[in-house]
C-alpha positions in Angstrom: 90.3 112.1 73.0 92.1 108.9 73.8 93.4 108.2 70.3 94.6 111.7 69.8 92.3 112.3 66.8 90.5 115.6 66.3 87.1 113.9 66.1 85.1 111.1 67.6 83.9 107.8 66.0 80.3 109.0 66.3 81.1 111.9 64.0 82.4 109.6 61.3 79.3 107.4 61.7 77.1 110.4 61.2 78.9 111.4 58.0 79.0 107.9 56.6 75.4 107.0 57.5 74.0 110.3 56.2 76.1 110.1 53.0 74.9 106.6 52.4 71.2 107.5 52.9 71.4 110.7 50.9 73.1 108.9 47.9 70.7 106.0 48.0 67.6 108.1 48.2 68.6 111.6 47.0 66.2 113.0 49.7 67.6 115.5 52.1 64.5 115.3 54.3 65.1 111.6 55.0 68.8 112.3 55.8 67.6 115.1 58.1 65.3 112.7 60.0 68.0 110.1 60.2 70.4 112.6 61.9 67.7 114.2 64.0 68.6 117.7 62.8 66.2 120.6 63.1 67.4 122.3 59.9 68.5 121.3 56.4 71.6 123.5 56.8 72.9 121.3 59.5 72.1 118.2 57.5 74.1 119.6 54.5 77.2 119.5 56.7 76.9 115.7 56.6 75.1 115.0 53.3 77.6 114.9 50.5 77.1 113.3 47.1 79.6 110.6 46.0 82.1 111.5 43.3 80.2 109.6 40.5 76.7 111.0 41.3 76.6 113.6 38.5 78.0 111.2 35.9 75.5 108.5 36.9 72.6 111.0 36.8 73.6 112.3 33.3 74.2 108.7 32.0 70.7 107.6 33.2 69.1 110.7 31.7 70.9 110.2 28.4 69.9 106.5 28.2 66.3 107.2 29.0 66.1 110.0 26.5 67.6 107.8 23.8 65.3 104.9 24.7 68.2 102.6 25.5 67.3 102.2 29.2 64.0 101.7 31.0 65.1 103.1 34.3 63.7 106.5 35.2 65.4 109.5 36.7 63.0 109.4 39.7 63.4 107.0 42.6 
């Protein structure tokens, strides 16, 4: 590689794009279609949750349970 990096720019774009879609939708099938992968296992290489995903999910669930928020857990 010309820059001397162990990866290509397209690889970084696949990670970033897949991570963005997966975090926005929570749907691995959509991320799989975006990447054009034939299996979910190969999609899981790229689909990673952001660091605050669990905290956000629990916070929304707690607020909905207590009636302090109208947002639902489903998208």
